[in-house]
ROSE-178915 format. One line per field, with one value per residue: residue in one letter; x, y, z of N, C-alpha, C, O in turn. Coordinates in Angstrom, 2 decimals. Layout:
// residues N
doba	[A;...] .
n_c1	[X;...] .
n_c2	[Y;...] .
n_c3	[Z;...] .
ca_c1	[X;...] .
ca_c2	[Y;...] .
ca_c3	[Z;...] .
c_c1	[X;...] .
c_c2	[Y;...] .
c_c3	[Z;...] .
o_c1	[X;...] .
o_c2	[Y;...] .
o_c3	[Z;...] .
//
This chain:
// residues 56
doba	[M;T;D;R;F;D;K;P;T;L;T;R;I;I;N;S;G;Y;P;V;E;A;K;V;T;Q;I;I;A;L;H;E;L;Q;R;M;H;Q;L;N;E;I;S;N;E;I;G;H;V;I;D;A;A;K;G;N] .
n_c1	[-22.10;-23.26;-21.63;-21.26;-19.88;-20.00;-19.50;-21.73;-23.13;-21.18;-20.67;-23.13;-23.23;-21.00;-21.60;-23.76;-25.46;-24.78;-22.84;-19.28;-18.71;-21.08;-21.04;-18.80;-19.68;-21.82;-20.36;-18.75;-20.79;-21.85;-19.56;-19.44;-21.88;-21.51;-19.37;-20.79;-22.57;-20.69;-19.58;-21.91;-22.42;-20.06;-20.52;-22.82;-21.75;-19.94;-21.73;-22.99;-20.89;-20.43;-22.86;-22.86;-20.62;-21.61;-23.48;-22.19] .
n_c2	[13.32;14.43;16.80;16.43;17.87;20.58;24.15;25.60;23.66;22.73;25.10;25.55;23.43;23.89;26.40;25.89;25.50;23.34;21.06;20.45;17.77;16.78;18.09;17.09;14.45;14.73;15.56;13.30;11.45;12.52;12.09;9.29;8.67;9.79;8.08;5.68;6.26;6.67;4.03;2.67;3.86;3.01;0.26;0.11;0.92;-1.10;-3.29;-2.49;-2.76;-5.47;-6.48;-5.53;-6.86;-9.49;-9.32;-9.27] .
n_c3	[7.11;10.17;12.17;15.43;17.20;16.91;17.14;18.31;19.75;21.58;22.96;24.11;25.91;27.57;28.58;30.12;33.20;34.54;36.64;36.29;35.90;34.83;32.41;31.17;30.97;29.09;26.74;26.37;25.93;23.47;21.85;21.87;20.66;18.10;17.21;17.06;14.95;12.94;12.69;11.93;9.41;8.06;8.15;6.57;4.11;3.58;3.36;0.97;-0.85;-0.66;-1.55;-4.21;-5.20;-5.12;-7.10;-9.42] .
ca_c1	[-22.39;-23.39;-20.57;-21.91;-18.98;-20.03;-19.33;-22.93;-23.46;-20.28;-20.88;-24.29;-22.85;-19.98;-22.22;-24.88;-25.29;-24.51;-21.49;-18.28;-18.82;-22.17;-20.65;-17.93;-20.53;-22.52;-19.40;-18.46;-21.95;-21.84;-18.50;-19.83;-22.95;-20.78;-18.72;-21.77;-23.03;-19.70;-19.52;-23.06;-22.15;-19.10;-21.12;-23.77;-20.88;-19.42;-22.83;-23.22;-19.81;-20.67;-24.04;-22.42;-19.78;-22.52;-24.34;-21.24] .
ca_c2	[13.04;15.66;17.02;16.74;18.76;21.98;25.20;26.00;22.53;22.67;26.23;25.31;22.48;24.58;27.58;25.38;25.64;21.97;20.82;20.08;16.26;16.57;18.60;16.05;13.29;15.11;15.51;11.88;10.80;12.96;11.38;7.84;8.68;10.03;6.91;4.61;6.66;6.36;2.65;2.33;4.26;2.06;-1.07;0.14;0.94;-2.53;-3.94;-2.16;-3.35;-6.92;-6.74;-5.18;-8.05;-10.65;-9.13;-9.44] .
ca_c3	[8.43;10.97;13.20;16.72;18.01;16.32;18.13;19.11;20.69;22.67;23.65;25.03;27.02;28.44;29.25;30.92;34.66;35.16;37.21;35.26;35.71;33.92;31.10;30.58;30.63;27.86;25.70;26.15;25.22;22.07;21.14;21.69;19.60;16.80;16.84;16.66;13.68;11.95;12.47;11.17;7.95;7.45;7.91;5.33;2.89;3.39;2.86;-0.44;-1.59;-0.71;-2.46;-5.60;-5.61;-5.39;-8.28;-10.56] .
c_c1	[-22.37;-22.31;-21.27;-21.08;-18.93;-19.92;-20.54;-23.28;-22.48;-20.34;-22.08;-23.99;-21.91;-20.59;-23.39;-24.54;-25.01;-23.09;-20.56;-18.42;-19.95;-21.79;-19.77;-18.72;-21.27;-21.57;-18.99;-19.63;-22.08;-20.78;-18.88;-20.92;-22.37;-20.06;-19.58;-22.29;-21.99;-19.52;-20.78;-22.93;-21.18;-19.71;-22.08;-22.85;-20.35;-20.49;-23.11;-22.13;-20.03;-21.82;-23.68;-21.55;-20.63;-23.24;-23.50;-20.89] .
c_c2	[14.37;15.61;17.41;17.56;20.09;22.95;25.49;24.83;22.55;23.93;26.14;24.41;23.30;25.66;27.10;25.53;24.34;21.85;20.27;18.57;16.05;17.04;17.66;14.83;13.53;15.05;14.11;11.17;11.25;12.24;9.85;7.81;8.91;8.80;5.83;4.98;6.36;4.89;2.12;2.69;3.38;0.72;-0.98;0.14;-0.43;-3.40;-3.72;-2.79;-4.89;-7.18;-6.47;-6.36;-9.26;-10.53;-9.26;-10.81] .
c_c3	[9.25;12.04;14.46;17.63;17.41;17.45;18.97;20.16;21.85;23.57;24.63;26.20;28.00;29.21;30.15;32.37;35.40;35.68;36.07;34.92;34.71;32.52;30.39;30.17;29.34;26.69;25.38;25.48;23.77;21.28;20.90;20.60;18.26;16.36;16.36;15.20;12.59;11.65;11.67;9.72;7.35;7.17;6.76;4.10;2.56;2.85;1.34;-1.36;-1.77;-1.72;-3.90;-6.09;-5.89;-6.67;-9.55;-10.86] .
o_c1	[-21.56;-22.09;-21.81;-21.51;-17.87;-20.20;-20.44;-23.66;-22.90;-20.10;-22.03;-24.45;-22.16;-20.22;-23.95;-23.36;-24.99;-22.21;-21.02;-18.26;-19.81;-22.20;-19.91;-18.46;-21.36;-21.97;-18.88;-19.44;-22.39;-21.04;-18.63;-20.85;-22.76;-20.13;-19.26;-22.41;-22.31;-19.32;-20.65;-23.31;-21.38;-19.48;-22.16;-23.13;-20.32;-20.22;-23.40;-22.40;-19.84;-21.70;-24.20;-21.70;-20.36;-23.59;-24.05;-20.12] .
o_c2	[15.27;14.60;18.51;17.91;20.72;22.61;25.60;25.09;22.41;23.85;26.58;24.63;23.29;25.89;27.92;25.66;24.25;22.53;19.73;18.18;15.22;16.43;17.41;14.24;12.61;14.50;13.77;10.37;10.43;11.81;9.29;6.97;8.22;8.48;5.13;4.10;5.88;4.52;1.23;1.90;2.97;0.11;-1.94;-0.57;-0.86;-4.21;-4.64;-3.26;-5.47;-8.02;-7.17;-6.81;-9.99;-11.53;-9.34;-11.06] .
o_c3	[9.00;12.70;14.59;18.73;17.42;18.60;20.19;21.30;23.00;24.78;25.78;27.32;29.20;30.36;30.89;32.71;36.63;35.16;35.07;33.76;33.81;31.53;29.19;29.13;28.54;25.67;24.20;24.57;22.91;20.16;19.84;19.71;17.32;15.17;15.40;14.34;11.51;10.50;10.83;8.86;6.21;6.13;6.00;3.13;1.41;1.95;0.58;-2.47;-2.84;-2.62;-4.77;-7.23;-6.84;-7.28;-10.64;-11.78] .
//
């Protein structure tokens, strides 16, 4: 899984000319996106386990 909180991404957000509120919003959005991707990956893994169990 791609780490969306890598140093270059956070540095770009922090060094942007946007107000602090906008920077916080961007970081929260990245966090939420990462959580959604993690949940999707978990869902896919559970689906594979269920499919494998049905096949046996």
